[in-house]
Every structure is written in C-alpha cells, then in structure tokens.
C-alpha positions as a printed Julia matrix, in Angstrom:
292×3 Matrix{Float64}:
 108.82  192.55  87.9
 107.89  195.95  86.5
 110.63  197.2   84.18
 110.62  200.92  83.41
 112.51  203.46  81.37
 112.93  206.68  83.32
 114.75  209.99  83.19
 116.46  211.6   86.17
 119.26  214.12  86.6
 119.79  214.53  82.87
 120.0   210.87  81.84
 117.56  208.19  80.73
 118.01  204.63  81.94
 116.37  201.41  83.07
 114.7   200.83  86.39
 112.61  198.28  88.26
 109.48  199.53  89.99
 109.01  198.5   93.61
 105.99  200.13  95.21
 106.46  203.9   95.05
 110.18  203.61  94.29
 112.29  202.78  91.27
 115.47  200.73  91.6
 118.13  202.34  89.41
 119.4   199.33  87.46
 122.1   201.34  85.69
 123.64  202.21  89.06
 123.02  198.78  90.6
 124.38  196.72  87.69
 126.48  198.99  85.43
 127.15  196.12  83.0
 123.47  195.9   82.08
 122.27  197.67  78.92
 120.85  201.08  79.8
 117.89  200.88  77.41
 115.05  198.38  77.15
 115.73  196.93  73.7
 119.31  196.02  74.58
 118.11  194.62  77.91
 115.6   192.33  76.17
 118.2   191.23  73.63
 120.54  190.31  76.51
 118.11  187.56  77.51
 117.54  185.69  80.79
 120.88  186.63  82.36
 119.95  190.32  82.24
 116.58  189.59  83.84
 118.22  187.59  86.63
 120.65  190.44  87.3
 117.74  192.9   87.49
 115.9   190.63  89.95
 119.0   190.43  92.13
 119.3   194.23  92.16
 115.86  194.6   93.75
 117.17  193.66  97.16
 120.02  196.13  97.44
 120.12  198.46  94.47
 119.96  202.25  94.88
 116.44  203.65  94.8
 114.68  206.84  93.81
 111.18  207.98  94.7
 108.88  207.37  91.77
 107.6   210.92  92.1
 111.11  212.26  91.49
 111.61  210.65  88.08
 110.0   211.03  84.68
 108.6   207.83  83.25
 109.36  207.43  79.56
 107.93  205.0   77.03
 109.35  201.61  78.1
 110.51  201.06  74.5
 111.44  204.28  72.73
 111.44  202.66  69.27
 110.06  199.13  68.98
 111.46  197.26  65.96
 107.87  196.53  64.95
 104.65  198.05  66.29
 101.85  195.75  65.16
  98.21  196.05  66.11
  94.97  194.12  65.76
  91.68  195.6   64.58
  88.21  194.39  65.51
  89.38  192.0   68.23
  86.54  192.44  70.76
  83.04  191.27  69.79
  81.39  194.32  71.37
  83.61  196.68  69.34
  82.84  194.75  66.15
  79.12  195.13  66.92
  79.32  198.89  67.62
  81.18  199.31  64.31
  78.45  197.36  62.49
  80.87  194.8   61.05
  81.17  191.02  60.97
  83.34  189.12  63.43
  86.61  188.42  61.58
  87.62  184.82  60.85
  91.3   185.77  61.03
  93.14  188.53  62.92
  93.04  191.91  61.19
  96.66  193.06  61.42
  97.97  196.54  60.71
 101.08  198.42  61.72
 101.65  201.67  63.55
 104.91  203.36  62.63
 107.24  203.18  65.62
 107.8   206.95  65.49
 104.28  207.35  66.94
 105.45  205.98  70.31
 105.3   208.36  73.25
 105.41  208.09  77.02
 102.75  207.33  79.62
 102.37  211.0   80.63
 103.28  212.74  77.38
 100.95  214.89  75.3
  98.84  213.57  72.42
  98.68  216.01  69.49
  95.49  216.96  67.68
  96.97  216.95  64.16
  97.03  220.02  61.96
  95.18  218.17  59.21
  92.26  216.71  61.19
  90.15  217.06  64.31
  88.65  213.53  64.05
  90.8   212.17  66.86
  89.87  209.09  68.9
  91.23  206.92  71.73
  91.5   203.12  71.9
  92.56  201.56  75.2
  94.38  198.26  74.64
  96.49  195.54  76.2
  99.91  195.32  74.59
 102.65  192.74  74.84
 106.34  192.74  73.93
 108.33  189.91  72.39
 111.36  188.79  74.4
 113.28  186.58  72.0
 113.71  185.99  68.29
 111.23  183.37  67.12
 109.38  181.94  64.13
 106.57  179.35  63.74
 105.62  179.49  67.43
 102.83  177.17  68.51
 100.1   178.69  70.65
 101.07  176.54  73.64
 104.67  177.81  73.41
 103.77  181.47  72.95
 104.03  182.44  76.65
 107.73  181.56  76.5
 108.51  184.25  73.91
 106.63  187.13  75.59
 108.82  189.42  77.7
 105.97  191.33  79.29
 102.75  193.32  79.05
 101.9   197.01  79.05
  99.09  199.48  78.4
  98.61  200.98  74.93
  96.43  203.81  73.68
  96.0   203.19  69.95
  95.19  206.83  69.18
  93.51  207.07  65.78
  92.79  209.84  63.27
  89.49  208.4   62.04
  89.07  210.23  58.73
  92.62  209.32  57.69
  92.1   205.75  58.88
  89.03  205.27  56.71
  90.38  206.89  53.53
  91.92  203.62  52.37
  91.59  199.87  53.09
  94.91  199.95  54.96
  94.92  201.93  58.21
  98.58  202.78  58.7
  98.33  206.51  57.97
  95.45  207.12  60.38
  97.14  205.08  63.09
 100.68  206.43  62.91
 100.68  210.19  63.5
 103.47  211.33  65.82
 102.49  211.07  69.54
  99.62  208.66  68.71
 101.18  205.65  70.42
 101.28  206.21  74.19
 102.62  203.07  75.91
 103.6   202.1   79.43
 103.73  202.94  82.21
 106.2   200.04  82.44
 106.65  196.48  81.21
 105.18  193.84  83.55
 106.88  190.45  83.25
 104.65  187.37  82.8
 105.56  185.85  86.17
 104.01  188.85  87.92
 100.93  189.18  85.73
 100.22  185.45  85.37
  97.03  185.37  83.23
  96.88  188.2   80.67
  93.41  187.11  79.61
  91.58  187.97  82.84
  92.31  191.7   83.18
  89.85  194.56  83.49
  90.54  197.32  80.94
  89.09  200.82  81.3
  89.37  204.19  79.56
  88.3   207.6   80.85
  88.2   211.0   79.14
  88.27  213.92  81.57
  87.3   211.47  84.3
  84.23  210.21  82.4
  84.16  206.41  81.91
  84.22  205.5   78.22
  85.48  201.89  77.99
  85.05  199.1   80.54
  85.79  195.55  79.46
  88.01  192.57  80.2
  90.74  190.91  78.17
  88.86  187.62  78.48
  86.64  189.06  75.73
  89.45  189.07  73.14
  88.45  187.22  69.97
  92.09  186.28  69.28
  94.12  186.18  72.49
  97.79  187.08  72.93
  99.04  183.54  72.38
  96.96  183.03  69.23
  98.37  186.3   67.89
 101.95  185.15  68.44
 101.19  181.93  66.58
  99.49  183.79  63.73
 102.13  186.49  63.27
 105.12  184.16  63.56
 103.7   181.99  60.8
 104.55  184.74  58.33
 107.61  186.51  59.71
 110.22  186.47  62.41
 109.36  188.16  65.67
 112.25  189.89  67.42
 113.0   191.19  70.91
 111.21  194.47  71.45
 108.45  193.91  68.9
 105.24  195.39  70.33
 101.77  194.01  69.61
  98.61  195.9   70.61
  95.73  193.45  70.91
  92.72  195.58  70.0
  90.16  197.75  71.75
  86.72  197.03  73.23
  83.53  199.03  72.71
  83.19  202.62  73.84
  85.36  204.48  71.36
  84.4   208.1   70.78
  83.46  207.89  67.11
  80.59  205.46  67.75
  78.94  207.53  70.5
  75.81  209.48  69.62
  76.8   212.18  69.04
  80.49  211.28  68.53
  82.73  212.3   71.44
  86.1   212.94  69.82
  89.24  214.15  71.53
  90.06  217.84  71.56
  92.78  220.05  72.96
  92.38  220.32  76.73
  91.13  216.76  77.23
  92.92  214.18  79.37
  92.77  210.49  78.41
  93.44  207.81  81.0
  93.74  204.1   80.17
  94.17  201.54  82.93
  94.58  197.77  82.94
  94.28  195.71  86.1
  97.63  194.36  87.27
  99.63  196.61  84.94
  99.0   200.32  85.53
  97.74  203.45  83.81
  98.55  205.91  81.06
  97.36  209.49  81.51
  97.94  211.75  78.53
  96.85  215.35  77.98
  95.58  216.29  74.53
  97.04  219.44  72.94
  97.0   221.1   69.54
  99.93  220.04  67.38
 102.57  222.7   68.01
 102.92  225.41  65.4
  99.42  225.54  64.0
  95.98  224.95  65.48
  93.83  222.36  63.65
  91.14  225.0   62.85
  93.69  227.16  61.07
  94.77  224.25  58.89
  91.24  223.37  57.77
C-alpha cells in the first residue's frame, strides 16, 4: 500500500494511492486519524481499515490533489553519513566501522514537489538522493532479524545540504537542517508492497542530467542494521524517519563542483517507491548574492 498525505478542497488528509487515483481515507473511514503520525500510532487496526477502504472508498484523480510530505513533522529525523562505499571513496575518507549518525531538524521537512531554498547565507547547496524508512511502533533493543517488524514503510529523501555550514564543525546538524532542505515522499510504501528494500535502484537528476545512479544493495549498513544500532541507545517511536545515506555523484565532488542554484530542478527516484521533483529557488526576501 502507498499511503499519502494530500491536500484538496481546502483540507489536508490521508489517502491511499491506487494507480493514478487516491482513495480518500478520511471520507472512506471517518474514524481514522486524518494525519500520518496519528495513523501510525493507531497501529495494525488502522492499516487494516485503510486496506479495506481500497475496494470501495471515494477516489480522486491524483492530478487533482496536491501531494504533501507524508509526515509533516517526524518526531525524529535521523540520517546516516558515508553509508555507500563509492561515496566514501569520492569524499576521500575511510569506510566507517560504525554508522555515522546525525540529525536533521524536523522543521526542514517539505513536500515531494515543494521548492528548495538557496539560503541567504550560502550558495554552497548540494543534493543527496537517499532511501528513507519510517518506524511504525515504539521499540527498543531491536535485533536485526526483528527490525522488519518495526518499519512502517519506505520513502524517498533528498538530504539537501549546505556544504560550507556542514563542514564548519564536526557535527553536521546546522548544514543539514535549513528550512526546506528535507524533501520527502512522494508517499509511504508499506513493506508488504516493497518486499526487499535492499535491491532498489536509486537515481538523481539535476535539470534532467543524471548525477547519481546506484542501488540500495550497496549500503554499508542496511536498514535493519540501522534499526538495531539506533535502538540500542534510545527508543524509536512511530513516525521516526531515518535517511540511510547517499551514493556517489553529489555535486560538491564533481570537477568542477556542480552545486544547486536558483532555477534548477532536482529529481530523485527510487525503484518501487516513486520520485521527488523539487524546484530550487532563492530564499524569499533576499537573494543569496545580496547577503554575501
């Protein structure tokens, strides 16, 4: 099942994607929570009700609705650095022995078609296409073999990064967390539909030009290892979002660097999930050149 958050006729609510239509779950099952976090917290019964609505629930054409970020404000937005060997090599670093974890502030989250801002304080803006997954139930000390049971679904992430701010300090949070720098979506694909998250082609384009082309089988630490690692230290909760890292082909390592600028369009696609397509614009109010 593909679970989406969409806006239509002045309200935002949950839907289930079926081909080129969206089943309006709020209309089909009014008792269901109308936003994704509440839906995930409601557990298996909510998912069963959504499945049942697919057969007879009211539908809208996908082209008539606005897709929003599936989770408007994840409780945690965690990410993994240096998790593809080819990206480690292009960065000139050693393969990590343990996952390199950082956090993106959840206020960076934006939708699958929303604009990415070139910040007022920097023009060193880069893309990072990534597989993301969302936790479906509260858990701690999860073994790798049990990790699939706590994952609610998978989505596409663009871990947009302000490189000069990222590299100012050993921790990366500031350079990773600017507003609009967390496009996610286009929907949440449940594990039963995706099956193996570690055999998916991942690609990124800028203005139609291929930049990244890899496969999630190349992850150094896979999704299930990450659940085990993270839950060793702290409780994972429904709605927590984990971005698993990016492969080679980021703009900063190209010669010369190919950074994002206003007017660009970034598209990230993952086989079996879908695509994000985000225009790049100057942060409203002041062009980056004027702030320099």
